[in-house]
C-alpha positions as CSV (number, residue, x, y, z in Angstrom):
1,M,28.3,3.6,-31.7
2,T,28.2,-0.2,-31.0
3,E,25.6,-0.9,-27.8
4,T,28.4,-2.0,-26.0
5,V,29.6,1.4,-26.2
6,R,26.4,3.4,-25.8
7,R,25.9,1.3,-22.1
8,F,29.1,2.4,-20.6
9,D,28.9,5.6,-21.5
10,E,24.9,5.7,-20.0
11,A,25.8,4.1,-16.9
12,R,29.1,6.4,-16.6
13,R,26.7,9.3,-16.8
14,L,24.4,7.5,-14.1
15,L,26.8,6.5,-11.8
16,V,27.7,9.9,-11.2
17,L,24.5,11.2,-11.0
18,S,24.3,8.5,-8.5
19,A,27.3,9.8,-6.7
20,L,25.7,13.3,-6.2
21,S,23.0,11.7,-3.9
22,Y,25.1,11.3,-1.4
23,R,26.4,14.8,-1.0
24,S,26.7,16.3,2.5
25,F,25.1,13.0,3.6
26,S,27.1,13.6,6.6
27,S,25.9,16.8,7.7
28,G,24.0,17.6,11.1
29,L,22.5,20.7,9.8
30,T,18.5,21.4,10.5
31,P,16.4,19.8,7.8
32,R,15.8,23.2,6.1
33,L,19.5,24.2,5.6
34,Q,20.6,20.7,5.1
35,S,17.7,20.4,1.8
36,E,19.7,23.9,0.4
37,R,23.2,22.8,1.0
38,L,22.1,19.5,-0.7
39,H,20.0,21.6,-3.7
40,G,22.8,23.7,-4.2
41,A,25.5,20.7,-4.3
42,I,23.2,18.9,-6.8
43,E,22.6,22.0,-9.1
44,R,26.9,22.7,-9.0
45,G,27.2,18.9,-10.0
46,L,24.9,18.8,-12.7
47,G,27.0,22.3,-14.2
48,N,30.3,21.4,-13.5
49,L,31.2,17.3,-13.1
50,A,32.8,16.7,-16.7
51,V,31.1,13.6,-17.0
52,I,27.6,15.4,-17.1
53,A,28.3,18.7,-17.2
54,G,25.3,20.5,-18.9
55,T,23.2,17.3,-19.7
56,W,21.0,17.2,-17.5
57,E,18.5,19.6,-15.5
58,L,17.2,19.5,-12.2
59,V,13.6,19.0,-12.3
60,W,12.0,17.6,-9.4
61,G,13.7,17.5,-5.7
62,P,15.7,17.0,-4.2
63,I,13.8,15.9,-1.4
64,A,15.0,13.9,1.7
65,Y,13.7,12.4,4.8
66,R,14.6,12.3,8.4
67,A,13.6,9.9,10.8
68,P,12.4,11.2,14.1
69,L,15.2,10.1,16.2
70,S,17.7,10.4,13.3
71,L,20.2,13.3,13.3
72,V,20.9,13.1,9.3
73,D,19.0,12.3,6.3
74,D,17.8,8.7,5.9
75,S,16.9,8.9,2.2
76,V,17.3,11.5,-1.1
77,M,15.8,10.9,-4.1
78,F,15.7,13.5,-7.3
79,V,14.9,13.8,-11.1
80,V,16.8,15.4,-13.9
81,R,15.4,16.5,-17.5
82,S,18.1,15.5,-20.1
83,T,18.8,18.9,-21.7
84,A,19.1,17.5,-25.2
85,D,15.7,15.3,-25.1
86,P,12.9,16.8,-22.8
87,H,11.0,13.5,-22.5
88,D,13.8,11.8,-20.8
89,Y,14.5,11.5,-17.3
90,A,16.4,10.2,-14.4
91,I,15.0,9.7,-10.9
92,V,18.3,9.3,-8.6
93,V,17.8,7.3,-5.1
94,R,20.8,8.0,-2.4
95,G,21.9,4.9,-1.1
96,T,22.8,3.7,2.6
97,N,23.8,7.2,4.9
98,P,26.3,5.7,6.9
99,M,26.0,7.9,9.9
100,S,22.5,6.9,10.1
101,P,21.7,4.0,13.3
102,F,18.1,4.5,11.7
103,D,19.0,3.7,8.1
104,W,21.6,1.0,8.9
105,L,19.3,-1.3,11.3
106,F,16.4,-0.7,9.2
107,G,16.8,0.7,6.2
108,D,19.5,-2.3,5.4
109,F,19.5,-5.0,7.9
110,W,15.7,-6.1,8.1
111,V,15.8,-9.1,6.0
112,G,14.4,-11.4,8.2
113,V,11.0,-10.3,7.6
114,Q,9.4,-10.4,3.9
115,A,5.6,-8.6,3.2
116,P,3.7,-9.1,0.0
117,W,4.4,-7.4,-3.1
118,T,0.5,-5.8,-3.2
119,A,1.7,-3.5,-6.9
120,N,0.7,-6.5,-8.8
121,A,-2.5,-8.8,-8.0
122,A,-1.3,-11.7,-9.7
123,A,2.2,-11.5,-8.7
124,Q,1.0,-11.3,-5.0
125,A,-0.9,-14.8,-5.5
126,L,2.1,-16.3,-6.8
127,G,4.3,-14.9,-3.7
128,A,6.1,-12.5,-4.6
129,T,7.7,-10.8,-1.4
130,T,10.2,-7.9,-0.6
131,S,12.0,-7.5,2.6
132,F,10.9,-5.0,5.2
133,S,14.0,-2.7,3.8
134,T,12.9,-2.8,0.6
135,L,9.5,-2.1,1.1
136,L,10.4,0.6,4.0
137,G,12.6,1.8,1.1
138,L,10.2,2.2,-1.3
139,N,7.3,3.4,1.5
140,L,9.4,6.6,1.5
141,L,10.2,7.0,-1.4
142,Q,6.6,7.0,-2.5
143,V,5.7,9.4,0.4
144,M,8.7,12.2,-0.3
145,Q,7.0,15.2,-2.0
146,A,9.1,18.0,-3.3
147,P,7.9,21.4,-3.3
148,P,7.1,22.3,-7.3
149,P,10.2,24.2,-9.3
150,P,9.8,28.0,-9.8
151,S,7.5,29.2,-12.6
152,G,9.3,28.9,-15.9
153,L,11.8,26.7,-14.7
154,V,10.6,23.9,-17.1
155,G,8.2,25.4,-18.7
156,T,4.6,24.4,-19.1
157,L,6.1,21.0,-16.8
158,A,5.8,23.6,-13.6
159,N,2.5,24.8,-14.1
160,L,1.2,21.3,-15.0
161,V,3.2,20.1,-11.3
162,I,1.8,22.9,-9.4
163,G,-1.7,21.1,-10.7
164,R,-1.0,18.2,-9.4
165,I,-0.8,19.4,-5.6
166,N,-4.4,18.2,-4.6
167,E,-3.9,14.6,-6.6
168,A,-0.8,13.7,-4.7
169,N,-2.5,14.8,-1.5
170,D,-4.9,12.4,-2.3
171,Q,-2.6,9.9,-2.9
172,L,-1.2,10.3,0.4
173,R,-4.3,10.1,2.4
174,A,-4.7,7.1,0.5
175,W,-1.6,5.8,1.8
176,L,-2.3,6.9,5.2
177,R,-5.6,5.9,6.2
178,P,-6.4,4.9,9.7
179,L,-6.2,1.0,10.1
180,A,-8.7,-0.9,11.2
181,A,-8.9,-0.8,15.5
182,D,-7.5,-4.5,16.4
183,V,-4.8,-4.4,14.2
184,A,-3.9,-0.7,15.3
185,G,-3.4,-1.3,18.7
186,Q,-0.8,-4.3,17.9
187,I,0.7,-2.2,15.6
188,T,1.2,0.8,18.4
189,A,2.4,-1.4,21.2
190,L,5.5,-3.4,18.6
191,R,6.4,0.3,17.5
192,G,7.0,1.2,21.0
193,E,9.5,-1.4,21.4
194,L,11.4,-0.5,19.0
195,L,12.3,3.3,20.2
196,P,15.5,1.5,22.5
197,L,16.2,-1.0,20.0
198,V,17.4,2.2,18.0
199,A,18.8,3.7,20.8
200,Q,21.1,0.7,20.8
201,L,22.7,1.8,17.5
202,D,24.1,5.0,19.0
203,A,27.1,3.5,19.1
204,V,27.3,2.7,15.7
205,R,27.1,6.4,14.8
206,R,29.8,7.3,17.7
207,S,32.7,4.1,16.1
208,Y,32.2,6.9,12.7
209,A,32.9,9.9,14.0
210,I,35.9,8.1,15.6
211,D,36.9,6.3,12.1
212,D,36.7,2.5,14.4
213,P,34.9,0.1,12.1
214,T,35.6,-2.5,14.4
215,A,33.9,-0.5,16.7
216,R,30.8,0.0,14.3
217,V,31.0,-4.0,13.3
218,R,30.7,-4.7,17.5
219,A,28.0,-2.2,17.6
220,L,26.2,-4.2,15.3
221,L,26.7,-7.3,16.5
222,D,25.8,-6.7,19.8
223,T,22.4,-5.5,18.6
224,W,21.7,-8.2,16.0
225,R,22.3,-10.7,18.9
226,S,20.1,-8.7,21.1
227,P,16.9,-10.2,22.8
228,L,15.2,-6.6,22.1
229,R,15.9,-7.1,18.3
230,R,14.6,-10.8,17.9
231,R,11.0,-10.4,20.1
232,V,11.0,-7.5,17.8
233,L,11.6,-9.1,14.8
234,R,9.0,-11.7,16.0
235,G,6.2,-8.9,16.2
236,L,7.2,-7.4,13.2
237,G,6.6,-10.3,11.0
238,D,3.2,-11.4,12.8
239,A,2.6,-7.7,12.5
240,V,2.8,-8.3,8.4
241,A,1.0,-11.4,8.0
242,V,-2.4,-9.8,10.1
243,V,-2.5,-6.6,8.1
244,S,-1.6,-7.7,5.3
245,H,-4.8,-9.7,4.8
246,R,-6.7,-6.1,4.2
247,H,-4.4,-3.5,3.9
248,S,-1.3,-3.4,2.0
249,F,1.6,-3.3,4.8
250,N,3.0,0.3,5.1
251,A,6.7,-0.3,6.7
252,L,7.2,3.6,7.1
253,R,4.0,4.5,8.8
254,F,4.7,1.1,11.0
255,L,7.7,2.3,12.6
256,T,6.7,6.6,12.3
257,G,2.8,6.5,13.3
258,G,0.5,8.0,10.6
259,E,0.1,11.4,12.6
260,Q,3.7,12.0,12.9
261,L,4.6,10.7,9.4
262,R,2.2,13.5,8.0
263,Q,3.9,16.2,10.3
264,S,7.3,15.3,9.1
265,L,6.8,15.2,5.0
266,V,7.4,18.7,3.5
267,P,4.0,20.1,1.5
268,G,4.9,19.3,-2.3
269,V,3.9,17.2,-4.9
270,T,4.8,13.5,-5.5
271,L,7.1,11.7,-7.5
272,I,4.0,10.3,-8.7
273,A,2.0,13.2,-9.9
274,F,5.4,14.4,-11.0
275,L,5.5,11.6,-13.6
276,Q,1.7,12.1,-14.1
277,A,3.0,15.8,-15.0
278,A,5.9,15.1,-17.4
279,V,3.7,12.6,-19.6
280,A,1.1,15.1,-19.8
281,A,3.3,17.7,-20.9
282,A,4.9,15.2,-23.6
283,D,1.6,15.3,-25.5
284,G,1.8,12.0,-26.8
285,A,5.2,12.0,-27.0
286,R,7.2,9.1,-26.0
287,V,8.5,9.3,-22.4
288,R,11.7,7.5,-21.2
289,V,12.0,7.1,-17.6
290,T,15.5,5.5,-15.9
291,V,15.7,4.9,-12.1
292,T,19.4,4.6,-10.9
293,G,21.2,4.2,-7.8
294,H,23.9,3.2,-6.0
295,S,24.8,0.5,-2.8
296,K,20.8,0.4,-1.2
297,G,19.7,2.5,-4.0
298,G,21.2,-0.1,-6.4
299,A,18.2,-2.3,-5.0
300,L,15.5,0.3,-4.3
301,A,16.1,1.6,-8.1
302,P,14.9,-1.7,-9.8
303,T,12.4,-2.0,-6.8
304,L,10.9,1.8,-7.7
305,A,11.0,1.0,-11.5
306,L,8.8,-2.6,-11.4
307,W,6.9,-0.1,-9.2
308,L,6.6,2.5,-11.6
309,A,5.6,-0.3,-14.2
310,D,3.1,-2.5,-12.4
311,S,1.8,1.3,-12.1
312,Q,0.8,1.9,-15.8
313,G,-2.0,1.1,-18.0
314,A,-5.6,1.3,-17.9
315,G,-7.1,-0.7,-15.2
316,V,-4.5,0.0,-12.8
317,S,-6.4,-1.0,-8.8
318,D,-5.5,1.8,-7.3
319,E,-6.0,5.1,-9.0
320,T,-4.0,7.4,-7.1
321,V,-1.1,5.9,-8.3
322,A,-2.3,5.1,-12.1
323,W,0.3,7.7,-13.5
324,D,0.6,6.3,-17.1
325,P,-2.7,5.2,-18.3
326,N,-1.6,5.0,-22.4
327,R,1.5,3.4,-21.6
328,Q,3.1,6.2,-22.8
329,A,7.0,5.9,-20.5
330,T,9.3,3.3,-20.9
331,V,10.7,3.0,-17.2
332,R,13.9,1.6,-17.1
333,S,16.8,1.0,-14.4
334,V,20.3,0.7,-14.2
335,A,21.5,0.0,-10.7
336,F,25.1,-0.5,-9.1
337,A,26.6,-2.5,-6.6
338,G,23.0,-3.0,-5.1
339,P,21.9,-6.2,-3.0
340,T,18.7,-8.0,-3.3
341,A,15.0,-6.7,-2.7
342,G,13.1,-9.4,-2.7
343,N,12.3,-13.2,-3.1
344,A,12.4,-15.8,-6.2
345,A,8.7,-15.1,-7.1
346,F,9.7,-11.3,-7.0
347,A,13.1,-11.3,-9.4
348,R,10.6,-13.9,-11.6
349,H,8.0,-11.2,-11.7
350,S,10.1,-7.9,-12.3
351,D,12.4,-10.2,-14.8
352,A,9.1,-10.6,-16.5
353,V,7.8,-6.6,-16.8
354,I,11.0,-5.0,-17.2
355,G,14.0,-7.6,-17.4
356,A,14.7,-6.6,-20.8
357,E,15.3,-2.9,-19.0
358,C,16.6,-3.6,-16.3
359,H,20.3,-3.3,-15.7
360,R,22.4,-3.8,-13.1
361,V,26.5,-3.4,-12.8
362,V,28.0,-5.5,-9.9
363,N,31.8,-5.6,-8.9
364,P,32.3,-8.8,-8.3
365,L,34.6,-8.2,-5.0
366,D,32.0,-5.7,-3.9
367,V,30.7,-7.4,-0.7
368,V,27.1,-5.7,-1.0
369,P,26.0,-7.6,-3.8
370,Q,26.9,-10.9,-2.0
371,A,23.9,-10.2,-0.2
372,W,21.4,-11.4,0.8
373,E,21.3,-14.7,-1.2
374,P,23.0,-16.8,2.0
375,A,25.0,-18.9,0.1
376,T,27.0,-16.1,-1.2
377,L,26.3,-13.6,1.9
378,R,28.0,-16.6,3.9
379,S,31.4,-16.2,0.8
380,I,32.0,-12.9,2.1
381,P,35.0,-13.6,4.8
382,M,37.0,-15.8,1.7
383,L,35.9,-12.9,-0.5
384,Y,39.6,-11.0,-0.8
385,R,42.9,-13.3,-0.5
386,G,45.1,-10.6,0.8
387,A,43.0,-8.9,3.4
388,V,41.6,-11.1,6.1
389,P,38.0,-10.2,7.9
390,T,38.2,-10.4,12.1
391,R,35.9,-12.7,13.8
392,L,33.3,-10.2,14.0
393,V,33.2,-9.9,10.7
394,D,32.6,-13.6,10.7
395,D,30.5,-13.7,13.5
396,L,28.3,-10.6,12.1
397,V,27.9,-12.2,8.2
398,A,27.0,-15.8,10.2
399,E,24.1,-13.9,12.3
400,I,22.7,-12.0,9.1
401,A,23.1,-15.3,7.0
402,L,20.6,-16.9,9.2
403,D,17.8,-14.1,9.6
404,A,18.1,-14.3,5.2
405,D,17.8,-18.1,5.0
406,G,14.6,-19.6,4.0
407,F,13.7,-16.5,2.2
408,G,14.5,-17.1,-1.3
409,Y,16.4,-13.8,-1.9
410,T,17.2,-13.8,-5.8
411,H,18.3,-11.0,-8.1
412,V,17.0,-9.3,-10.2
413,G,17.9,-8.3,-14.1
414,S,18.2,-10.2,-17.3
415,H,21.1,-7.8,-18.0
416,V,24.2,-7.8,-15.7
417,S,27.5,-6.3,-16.4
418,R,30.5,-7.5,-14.3
419,L,33.2,-5.4,-13.8
420,A,36.5,-6.6,-14.5
421,T,38.5,-5.3,-10.9
422,H,41.1,-6.9,-8.6
423,E,42.2,-6.3,-5.2
424,D,44.4,-3.1,-4.2
425,P,47.3,-4.6,-2.6
426,L,47.3,-1.0,-0.7
427,H,44.7,-2.1,1.1
428,G,45.3,-4.9,3.7
429,D,42.6,-4.3,6.1
430,F,39.5,-6.2,5.8
431,F,36.8,-3.1,5.6
432,A,39.3,-1.0,4.1
433,Q,39.5,-3.5,1.1
434,A,35.8,-3.3,1.2
435,G,35.4,0.1,1.0
436,H,37.6,0.4,-1.8
437,Q,35.5,-2.7,-3.9
438,H,32.7,-0.4,-3.0
439,M,32.8,2.8,-4.1
440,T,36.6,3.4,-5.8
441,A,36.5,0.2,-7.4
442,Y,33.4,1.3,-9.4
443,L,34.8,4.8,-10.2
444,E,37.6,3.5,-11.9
445,A,36.2,0.6,-14.1
446,F,34.2,3.8,-16.1
447,D,37.7,6.0,-16.0
448,L,36.1,8.0,-13.2
449,G,38.7,7.5,-10.5
450,S,41.7,9.2,-11.6
451,A,40.4,11.8,-13.9
452,F,38.1,13.2,-12.2
453,A,38.6,13.6,-8.2
454,D,35.4,16.5,-8.4
455,V,33.1,12.7,-8.8
456,V,35.5,10.7,-6.0
457,S,34.8,14.0,-3.4
458,Y,31.3,14.0,-4.4
459,F,31.2,9.9,-3.7
460,S,33.3,9.7,-0.5
461,P,33.0,8.2,2.0
462,L,30.3,5.7,1.2
463,A,28.5,2.5,2.9
């Protein structure tokens, strides 16, 4: 098998795993019922989808996080293990939930504020930063906890995971430690201003309910131009600057508050604690960890992989995340349709650490990978010949590009696969063409669109 064919086959399987993470994203069930529904759907997909059937077993998660003001899940992650190689794991990170105003505003569009990359002191000293949205997404993945699997599900690994619960709680206590009084007061005041901003985005959710993309863009544009958003943006930048002098700025804690965050997390095992157990269970054998995701997950997957790589080896500054002291694991990323995560210094650090193992898959006609570099972002309205955007799209793109100017957003990854795609003449509307290119075009490029309708049903609709 040639290297090209091997990469194609692997990317194809990982794209299907990414599709599984979107299952039931629009459900308004209670968190407990939604968790049960999602778990069952992923188990069925692992067993039934032709591309991956019988090749992976679910060993951690799925676990979802729902913000206090959200009616749907804002983040989902799970881990599967190869049935052919017990030391081969894939971490799957879901992209944007289009039904969630919280996810739209905070998970995607907070690019006008950046925070230092504190996982590596040398990179931080050289100015590596990520967007607020990337930091928020990473913070979520760091603190989400999955209940330990039933005894016997994965043999000795299950017992090792159960033994890591105390370590997981130590990690959470470190991440959620109280801030200094002077900083805490500023953070609390600014958090109070965010609530009406989130309420403004209810119009976005209503526009989805009536399937009106124009109304959705109008709601986003109105929110973007609001004096409240600009005031909060300035305050957030000040808060990051103040807190970062003494702490790693935690975007999730900032938005929800420490106590509320503690109460919202399901007791269990963090991803780091699970990986510690996986390395211990390998008993010296090499472990392979691949992080994958689509859309927002396509930005978070390489970011999570970099954080894991920065937390390997001896002498990691934060002992609570030192999951692989002997560098027993290889950390990789295969990401689809993702925007940028951070600035040029962040990209250089990522390329130096995991560049050879960071694979980005991009459709040149997809609007999402054009973000958040201002030059490519501004090219979005001219992306299609046969689908002219409305003035609203032009205005929203221009507003976002102004926020992103000056931050130096740069894509990571030394291995980029650009798919050979074309405009679909059946989609003359800009929004329909953009949706097709962001989802179906990837499936078609990997021979999944027409041959496997069941995959499409998992992967639709997306944002």
